[in-house]
GUFIMI-747606 format. One record per residue (C-alpha): residue in one letter; x, y, z. Coordinates in pm, whole numbers, padded with zeros to 5 digits, always signed. Layout:
AXYZ
...
This chain:
M+09947+09484+17546
K+09980+09518+17170
A+10155+09242+16978
T+10279+09210+16622
A+10526+09001+16423
H+10757+09042+16125
E+10932+08783+15911
I+11309+08746+15891
S+11544+08560+15656
L+11888+08470+15787
T+12176+08353+15572
Q+12502+08211+15707
R+12857+08310+15619
H+12901+07941+15529
L+12637+07681+15448
W+12544+07526+15782
R+12541+07147+15787
S+12496+06880+16051
S+12428+06508+16027
R+12059+06598+16015
E+12023+06886+15767
S+12176+07164+15560
I+12045+07517+15611
P+12113+07769+15332
V+11852+08018+15458
Q+11675+08021+15794
R+11337+08192+15810
G+11160+08301+16125
L+10961+08567+16310
V+11056+08857+16533
V+10767+08913+16773
E+10711+09252+16932
V+10493+09338+17231
E+10426+09701+17320
Q+10289+09872+17630
D+10293+10239+17730
G+10506+10323+17429
V+10777+10068+17515
T+10851+09758+17306
G+10997+09418+17393
Y+11126+09161+17145
G+11131+08784+17104
E+11212+08546+16820
A+11077+08221+16677
S+11272+08024+16418
A+11106+07821+16141
F+11345+07535+16224
M+11266+07160+16226
T+10913+07267+16146
D+10744+06927+16169
H+10901+06848+16506
Y+10836+07186+16670
N+10520+07294+16480
S+10725+07596+16376
G+10633+07644+16013
L+10560+08007+15931
D+10195+07943+15846
R+10145+07761+16176
M+10322+08026+16385
H+10122+08308+16224
A+09801+08111+16286
D+09895+08063+16652
L+09953+08435+16698
R+09623+08522+16532
R+09437+08273+16751
L+09587+08435+17061
A+09492+08789+16958
P+09203+08837+17208
L+09412+08701+17495
L+09720+08908+17414
A+09517+09228+17390
G+09405+09187+17752
L+09748+09125+17907
D+10008+09354+18059
A+10372+09285+18137
D+10360+09306+18518
D+10402+08932+18580
P+10578+08746+18293
P+10575+08400+18464
A+10197+08426+18513
I+10156+08527+18149
W+10370+08229+18048
Q+10136+07997+18241
R+09837+08132+18050
L+10008+08121+17714
S+10153+07774+17766
A+09802+07638+17820
E+09707+07779+17478
L+10028+07669+17303
P+10105+07319+17432
D+10256+07207+17100
S+10409+07534+16978
P+10721+07597+17190
F+10883+07848+16955
V+10588+08088+16944
L+10551+08049+17319
A+10922+08124+17364
A+10907+08433+17143
L+10614+08575+17335
D+10768+08490+17673
A+11101+08653+17581
A+10921+08959+17444
V+10716+08999+17764
H+11022+08959+17988
D+11211+09207+17770
L+10920+09452+17781
R+10895+09436+18160
A+11268+09498+18201
R+11253+09793+17963
L+10953+09938+18149
L+11155+09909+18470
G+11458+10061+18299
V+11692+09777+18401
P+11883+09502+18215
L+11701+09174+18170
W+11921+08979+18412
Q+11831+09226+18688
A+11458+09214+18613
L+11482+08833+18636
G+11647+08854+18980
L+11971+08699+18853
D+12330+08793+18922
R+12506+09004+18662
P+12660+08765+18405
Q+13037+08800+18408
G+13323+08645+18219
L+13094+08491+17956
R+13269+08313+17668
S+13099+08119+17391
S+13223+07816+17205
F+13251+07842+16828
S+13056+07592+16616
I+13206+07428+16309
G+12943+07277+16085
L+12981+06948+15908
D+13179+06980+15584
A+13488+06858+15401
T+13786+06854+15636
D+13969+07135+15457
V+13658+07355+15480
M+13620+07283+15853
I+13986+07374+15905
R+13933+07699+15718
K+13636+07783+15941
L+13848+07725+16252
R+14135+07933+16117
E+13892+08218+16045
R+13808+08222+16417
P+14131+08145+16609
G+14163+08195+16982
W+13817+08092+17097
S+13789+07912+17432
A+13636+07598+17278
Y+13513+07463+16944
K+13195+07265+16897
V+13251+07029+16603
K+12969+06862+16413
L+13059+06506+16312
A+12854+06266+16103
D+13041+05967+16249
P+13221+05937+16584
G+13492+05740+16407
D+13580+06033+16182
L+13892+06106+16381
T+14082+06232+16077
T+13881+06554+16094
L+13948+06599+16466
R+14319+06527+16424
E+14345+06781+16146
L+14158+07041+16352
R+14373+06966+16657
A+14681+07068+16461
H+14544+07424+16452
T+14428+07479+16812
D+14490+07373+17170
A+14135+07464+17274
P+13892+07197+17397
F+13655+07030+17153
Y+13289+06957+17207
V+13160+06708+16950
D+12796+06704+16846
G+12632+06401+16687
N+12289+06562+16633
C+12119+06225+16702
G+12309+06059+16418
W+12544+05810+16588
D+12511+05452+16716
F+12637+05307+17043
P+12888+05043+16922
R+13068+05285+16692
L+13092+05558+16957
A+13190+05320+17240
A+13493+05203+17041
M+13615+05561+16998
L+13572+05705+17348
D+13935+05685+17459
E+14065+05834+17135
L+13810+06117+17155
R+13936+06200+17504
E+14298+06190+17389
L+14213+06440+17114
G+14090+06688+17375
V+13716+06626+17349
Q+13563+06759+17672
L+13193+06714+17593
I+12984+06488+17370
E+12645+06630+17278
Q+12335+06425+17187
P+12503+06134+17009
F+12188+05920+16974
P+11825+05979+16874
R+11594+06104+17148
T+11427+05763+17169
A+11753+05574+17238
W+11737+05606+17617
A+11889+05263+17684
D+12197+05342+17473
A+12228+05683+17642
R+12227+05521+17987
K+12494+05269+17882
L+12708+05546+17741
K+12681+05751+18060
E+12817+05457+18259
R+13108+05394+18022
S+13215+05729+17881
P+13524+05905+18022
V+13391+06218+17848
P+13073+06386+17985
V+12770+06343+17760
I+12500+06611+17750
A+12147+06603+17614
D+12013+06843+17353
E+11719+06704+17156
S+11638+06477+17453
I+11567+06773+17683
T+11280+07004+17598
S+11112+07070+17933
L+11114+06981+18302
A+10912+06673+18208
D+11227+06531+18042
L+11464+06607+18328
D+11421+06284+18525
A+11502+06072+18218
C+11795+06297+18127
T+11933+06282+18481
D+11949+05903+18447
A+12091+05900+18095
F+12322+06203+18066
H+12584+06396+18260
G+12423+06726+18167
I+12178+06917+17948
N+12189+07189+17683
V+11909+07435+17756
K+11787+07641+17463
P+11515+07890+17563
M+11340+07872+17225
K+11320+07493+17242
A+11218+07499+17609
G+10929+07739+17543
G+11086+08057+17673
I+11299+08225+17934
T+11062+08128+18215
P+11100+07748+18173
A+11468+07780+18073
I+11553+07935+18410
A+11365+07657+18589
L+11552+07394+18388
L+11894+07546+18452
R+11835+07585+18824
T+11690+07237+18872
A+11969+07077+18670
R+12231+07244+18886
E+12054+07127+19201
R+12089+06773+19066
G+12457+06815+18992
L+12416+06810+18615
I+12643+06996+18376
T+12456+07289+18218
M+12506+07442+17875
L+12306+07743+17754
G+12253+07737+17379
C+12035+07868+17100
M+11854+07766+16784
P+11925+07924+16443
E+11827+08280+16537
S+11932+08642+16519
L+12035+08894+16782
A+11667+08949+16863
G+11663+08611+17038
V+12025+08548+17136
S+12066+08881+17317
A+11798+08776+17567
T+11942+08426+17607
A+12284+08558+17710
H+12133+08729+18015
L+12087+08378+18162
G+12458+08303+18113
G+12538+08312+18483
L+12323+08001+18536
A+12524+07781+18296
D+12861+07606+18299
Y+12903+07643+17923
L+12773+07898+17676
D+12703+07836+17307
V+12569+08158+17153
D+12799+08195+16855
V+12509+08161+16610
V+12513+08536+16547
D+12883+08523+16457
L+12797+08260+16197
L+12545+08489+16025
A+12610+08690+15711
V+12313+08914+15796
D+12126+09009+16112
T+11820+09206+16225
G+11976+09472+16447
H+12217+09526+16735
G+12258+09341+17063
L+12521+09133+17236
T+12868+09133+17086
L+13131+08861+17055
D+13497+08954+17032
D+13767+08764+16842
G+13797+08511+17123
G+13426+08455+17181
R+13397+08683+17486
V+13038+08800+17526
T+12950+09161+17605
L+12591+09247+17690
P+12457+09584+17571
V+12437+09863+17829
R+12067+09917+17764
P+11746+09813+17940
G+11593+09474+17872
S+11785+09239+17646
G+11956+09539+17490
Y+11844+09437+17142
L+11774+09723+16901
P+11616+09645+16563
D+11776+09807+16262
P+11533+09857+15970
A+11828+09870+15730
A+11969+09532+15841
H+11951+09271+15567
G+11806+08999+15789
W+11455+09141+15757
Y+11221+08973+15508
V+10898+09165+15580
R+10905+09489+15778
P+10687+09796+15833
A+10755+10064+15576
S+10659+10419+15486
A+10431+10528+15204
A+10736+10662+15022
D+10900+10318+15047
V+10611+10130+14885
R+10508+10365+14605
P+10791+10283+14359
V+10698+09913+14358
R+10330+10002+14324
Q+10415+10205+14015
Q+10650+09945+13869
V+10412+09649+13911
L+10056+09784+13939
R+10064+10106+13737
P+10345+10072+13480
G+10361+10370+13247
Q+10130+10576+13465
P+10244+10891+13649
A+10390+10853+13998
E+10101+11045+14154
S+09865+10765+14047
C+10037+10544+14308
A+09973+10781+14599
Y+09645+10672+14758
P+09447+10932+14959
E+09452+10709+15269
D+09830+10652+15267
D+09909+10903+15540
R+09619+10844+15778
P+09726+10760+16136
R+09600+10400+16135
T+09730+10312+15788
R+10007+10053+15786
H+10251+09984+15503
F+10466+09670+15470
A+10765+09590+15251
A+10920+09260+15147
L+11296+09299+15129
H+11576+09132+14938
K+11929+09234+15036
G+11777+09545+15192
R+11590+09646+14877
V+11210+09674+14863
V+11084+09402+14627
G+10725+09372+14748
T+10463+09593+14908
A+10125+09586+15076
S+09919+09847+15260
L+09645+09811+15518
Y+09374+10073+15573
D+09101+10125+15831
E+08802+10072+15603
D+08497+09851+15633
L+08350+09652+15346
P+08127+09849+15111
D+07766+09861+15233
S+07652+09657+14933
H+07853+09355+15048
A+07808+09150+15362
V+08027+08868+15487
P+07815+08557+15547
G+07786+08456+15912
P+07859+08642+16236
L+08152+08884+16244
S+08323+09078+16522
G+08589+09346+16491
R+08634+09623+16240
G+08725+09587+15874
R+09067+09650+15721
R+09126+09701+15352
L+09431+09557+15175
R+09565+09762+14882
G+09880+09794+14676
M+09979+09427+14709
A+10263+09369+14463
T+10597+09191+14417
T+10863+09259+14157
E+10941+09010+13884
E+11278+08912+14034
V+11117+08757+14345
R+10793+08630+14196
G+10749+08266+14293
S+11002+08294+14577
G+10742+08320+14854
A+10781+08695+14908
G+10414+08758+14830
A+10303+08486+15072
A+10528+08630+15344
L+10380+08976+15290
L+10024+08849+15304
R+10088+08633+15614
T+10235+08932+15794
V+09955+09168+15693
L+09685+08925+15808
T+09858+08863+16141
H+09903+09235+16198
A+09537+09303+16118
T+09417+09025+16348
L+09637+09136+16638
E+09493+09486+16594
G+09141+09348+16633
A+09024+09324+16271
G+08728+09097+16203
V+08768+09098+15826
V+09036+09194+15573
W+08914+09266+15221
C+09053+09378+14889
N+08968+09438+14526
A+09181+09158+14384
R+09287+09152+14021
S+09121+08853+13860
S+09462+08718+13761
A+09563+08714+14131
A+09240+08569+14270
G+09390+08221+14292
F+09678+08349+14506
Y+09439+08508+14754
A+09216+08200+14756
R+09514+07982+14851
H+09559+08202+15156
G+09200+08172+15272
F+09029+08462+15093
Q+08678+08415+14955
V+08503+08590+14666
L+08206+08821+14729
G+07987+08897+14429
E+08060+08898+14059
E+08368+09001+13865
F+08382+09373+13790
E+08598+09613+13591
L+08811+09891+13738
P+08873+10160+13474
E+09227+10167+13333
I+09325+09871+13555
G+09119+09568+13452
P+08891+09292+13586
H+08870+09236+13963
F+08692+09040+14234
L+08603+09168+14577
M+08756+08913+14817
F+08764+08884+15194
W+08943+08695+15471
S+08835+08647+15831
P+09032+08505+16127
R+08725+08332+16269
């Protein structure tokens, strides 16, 4: 099984705010696994990075570390693969979830059936999602609701359970039920005093009002509240289910947070056996992830997958939501997700030689003829080109060639795997300092490692040597001059 990953950058139609954070741009990875010419997809969000070990550097490092294991797997038994991967990723649920979803998706596509069928589930029917209204000034929250009238329910973020003015104002514009979400930011006395009024305003669910550690308050609230209370941050795996059964009326299962589709199904089924309310939700993600999640919709009492409706950009095509939040799954095998290279949610994607040459000329060979930017190896079968994108435009490039280090240079220490050469690494002035170069380099190194490379090397301009060094490259030999280009160092990176 061949794996690779590409970076994405998701912006919202409105700035997303909760009591915990504001998210102007959400970065992440789309993970692909391929077998017999068929590809499956999963997604990992760089969200709450300290809590979930989901920073981009960490997730790339996890994928590189797993390269030998992934290369020896096939998609015949996704739950067995999840068991192996979970042992290697005990503290990295998002990467685990992306790989698990991609493997499940791949298997379904190889079988030629929708994901729900490959999972042995009933066909999801009559799915409707709630619509989430992020924390903001009351007039802005009203405008968000009025932009999406007619949904079956609205999930409202509140910084304070006593902020009933906002709920009253929203209630004047809809008869639909409210779910209110505290995102761990409330306290027991304040909420307890407001329970009856919340019910009178049509609140049907309260989600994660207290911090995860406040189990005693959660148990007291369960006993007192006339409105069901469901866990979100308090439930991450089956290990949390006993405590959540005692302290909550239900749970919100998010496959990315749970570590994948495999554990999410186990959570949903076990929760139902215990009589708990079940909600199926998602993290900040694109259609690459949410399309797979919706296939589990028949296992949940409530569905919260409107995140893709909140996006200003996406990564492709998958499930659709109509004007009332009704969910339609694609009539395609697997999750039904199809990546669209032209979609503006991509941050780093594979590219063609023709795509990368204009930036090479603009940045690396200004004033030189266009043909000077066409390298002889550009069109070889194993050559890979990558582009960093901004609003769909190519603003950075890098190319990877099958080429070992020159014979005159040897990497110190033992080395396994072939060499890959990095060339044409460049970013335009408008994005310099924005992280586009780092995203390109991370992606290139992960791709090379997952293809079995033992070393990646380049002739780095002396002025850029510090950038490469910050990303783990080392210098081999002395500085040298490339005619008509300038001083360089030969530098190398190894995944060992």
